C-alpha positions as CSV (number, residue, x, y, z in Angstrom):
1,M,89.2,108.3,102.1
2,A,89.0,107.7,98.4
3,S,86.4,105.3,97.0
4,S,88.6,103.9,94.1
5,T,92.2,103.5,93.2
6,T,94.3,102.7,90.1
7,V,96.2,99.5,90.7
8,D,97.7,96.6,88.6
9,C,95.6,93.5,88.2
10,P,97.9,90.4,87.9
11,Q,95.0,88.5,86.3
12,C,94.2,91.0,83.5
13,Y,97.8,92.3,83.1
14,V,96.6,95.9,83.0
15,R,96.1,98.9,85.4
16,V,92.5,99.1,86.4
17,K,90.4,101.6,88.3
18,A,89.2,99.5,91.2
19,E,86.4,100.3,93.7
20,I,87.7,100.2,97.2
21,K,85.6,97.9,99.4
22,S,87.3,98.6,102.7
23,W,90.1,100.7,104.2
24,I,92.2,99.7,107.2
25,G,94.1,102.5,109.0
26,D,93.6,106.2,109.1
27,A,96.7,107.6,110.7
28,E,99.4,109.5,108.9
29,D,101.1,106.3,107.9
30,D,100.5,103.3,105.5
31,A,96.8,102.4,105.1
32,Y,95.6,99.2,103.5
33,F,92.7,98.6,101.2
34,L,90.7,95.8,99.8
35,S,89.4,96.3,96.3
36,E,88.0,94.4,93.3
37,C,89.1,94.3,89.7
38,P,86.2,95.7,87.6
39,S,87.1,93.3,84.7
40,C,87.8,89.9,86.3
41,K,86.2,90.5,89.7
42,K,89.2,89.2,91.5
43,P,90.1,90.7,94.9
44,L,93.1,93.0,95.2
45,F,94.7,93.9,98.5
46,G,97.1,96.9,98.6
47,R,98.8,99.7,100.5
48,A,98.8,103.5,100.2
49,F,100.5,106.3,102.1
50,V,97.8,108.3,103.9
51,Y,98.1,112.0,104.8
52,R,96.0,115.1,105.6
53,D,95.8,117.7,102.8
54,E,95.8,121.5,103.3
55,H,92.0,121.4,104.2
56,N,92.6,118.7,106.8
57,N,91.0,116.0,104.7
58,W,92.4,112.5,104.5
59,E,94.2,111.9,101.2
60,W,96.5,109.1,99.9
61,N,99.0,108.4,97.2
62,H,101.4,105.7,96.0
63,A,98.9,102.8,95.9
64,E,100.5,99.5,95.3
65,R,99.2,95.9,95.1
66,L,100.4,93.5,97.9
67,W,98.2,90.5,97.1
68,P,97.9,88.4,95.0
69,I,101.6,88.5,94.1
70,P,103.2,91.8,95.2
71,A,103.4,94.2,92.3
72,S,107.2,94.1,92.3
73,T,110.2,92.7,94.1
74,E,111.9,95.2,96.3
75,V,115.0,96.7,94.6
76,S,117.9,97.4,97.0
77,A,118.9,101.0,97.7
78,A,122.6,99.8,97.3
79,I,122.0,99.4,93.5
80,P,123.0,102.7,91.7
81,E,120.1,105.0,91.1
82,A,120.0,104.8,87.3
83,A,120.1,101.0,87.2
84,R,117.5,100.9,90.0
85,R,115.2,103.1,87.9
86,D,115.6,100.8,84.9
87,I,114.8,97.7,87.0
88,K,111.7,99.4,88.5
89,D,110.5,100.5,85.0
90,A,111.1,96.9,83.8
91,Q,108.9,95.7,86.6
92,K,106.2,98.1,85.6
93,C,106.3,96.9,82.0
94,L,106.1,93.3,83.2
95,S,103.0,94.0,85.3
96,R,101.3,95.7,82.4
97,G,102.1,92.9,79.9
98,I,104.8,94.8,77.9
99,Y,107.3,91.9,78.0
100,S,109.8,92.9,75.3
101,A,110.2,96.4,76.8
102,S,110.7,94.8,80.2
103,A,113.6,92.7,78.8
104,V,115.1,95.8,77.0
105,L,115.1,97.8,80.3
106,C,116.8,94.9,82.1
107,G,119.4,94.9,79.3
108,R,119.9,98.6,79.8
109,A,120.4,98.1,83.6
110,L,123.0,95.4,82.8
111,E,124.8,97.8,80.4
112,R,125.1,100.3,83.2
113,L,126.7,97.6,85.5
114,I,129.1,96.6,82.8
115,K,130.2,100.2,82.0
116,E,130.7,100.9,85.7
117,K,132.6,97.7,86.6
118,S,134.6,97.0,83.4
119,G,134.4,100.2,81.2
120,A,133.3,98.0,78.3
121,N,130.7,99.3,75.9
122,M,129.5,95.9,74.5
123,I,127.6,93.6,76.8
124,G,129.2,90.4,75.6
125,K,132.7,91.6,76.0
126,G,131.9,93.3,79.3
127,L,130.3,90.1,80.8
128,A,133.5,88.1,79.9
129,E,135.6,90.8,81.7
130,L,133.3,90.7,84.8
131,K,133.7,86.9,84.9
132,T,137.5,87.1,84.5
133,K,137.8,89.7,87.2
134,G,135.7,87.5,89.6
135,I,133.0,90.2,89.9
136,I,130.4,87.6,88.7
137,D,130.7,83.8,88.9
138,E,129.9,81.2,86.3
139,R,126.2,81.0,87.2
140,L,125.6,84.7,87.2
141,F,127.5,84.9,83.9
142,A,125.0,82.3,82.4
143,W,122.1,84.3,83.8
144,A,123.5,87.6,82.3
145,E,124.0,85.8,79.0
146,A,120.3,84.7,79.0
147,L,119.3,88.3,79.9
148,R,121.5,89.6,77.0
149,K,119.9,87.3,74.5
150,E,116.3,88.1,75.7
151,R,117.1,91.8,75.5
152,N,118.2,91.3,71.9
153,I,114.9,89.7,71.1
154,G,113.0,92.7,72.5
155,A,115.3,95.3,71.0
156,H,115.5,94.0,67.4
157,A,113.0,93.2,64.7
158,S,112.5,89.4,65.1
159,D,109.8,86.8,64.6
160,E,110.5,85.7,68.2
161,D,108.6,87.3,71.1
162,T,109.5,87.7,74.7
163,T,106.9,85.7,76.7
164,K,105.5,86.6,80.1
165,E,107.4,83.7,81.7
166,N,110.7,84.7,80.1
167,A,110.2,88.4,81.0
168,Q,109.6,87.4,84.6
169,D,112.7,85.3,84.7
170,I,114.8,88.1,83.1
171,V,113.6,90.6,85.7
172,D,114.4,88.0,88.5
173,F,117.9,87.3,87.0
174,T,118.6,91.1,86.8
175,I,117.7,91.7,90.4
176,A,119.8,88.6,91.5
177,I,122.8,89.9,89.5
178,F,122.6,93.4,90.9
179,D,122.0,92.1,94.5
180,Y,125.1,89.9,94.2
181,V,127.4,92.6,92.8
182,Y,126.2,95.5,94.9
183,T,124.2,94.4,98.0
184,L,125.7,91.0,99.0
185,T,129.3,92.0,98.1
186,E,129.0,95.1,100.2
187,K,127.5,93.1,103.1
188,Y,130.3,90.5,102.9
189,E,133.0,93.2,102.8
190,K,131.6,94.8,105.9
191,Y,131.4,91.4,107.6
192,I,135.1,90.7,106.8
193,A,136.1,94.1,108.1
194,R,134.1,93.6,111.3
195,K,135.7,90.2,111.9
196,A,139.2,91.6,111.2
197,S,138.8,94.4,113.8
198,A,137.3,92.1,116.5
């Protein structure tokens, strides 16, 4: 098994090459590791997919931090692929301290939702249409408006910066909006259909 891995440190806000202190698991499945950030010396616990290479040696890939604070919130497979990719990229930017880019990527994901659900090309107009059609409610509309404003700060030359806290909130709002529109709505419709056929 490898003696080091590249993983995000939530304390330093950068990717670090961390020495692995211990591995747990050696089957062709997930394996867990305990490592230490070389900069701040904080412990990092994570997971990697382990497999045998062509020479029958153990190898691994897709290392991700699970503690402290998971590297990212799970993004539902019900969300369209392009928007899901934008959200995951926004999470990566957030974990690396690139806050304005994180907000811009969330805005791009929101643009995709608006184009699909309303056909509008402008976020402001599209959000109003989504609210009128009942696709989003008043609270989600307010969250989407906050996202739109924060995206504009990141996308345009401005004296105002996107802070870490604001970027985290924007990522959370984006996931909540997409979960509501795609994941929960789909689950509710299936629930109603099941009740109707019973």
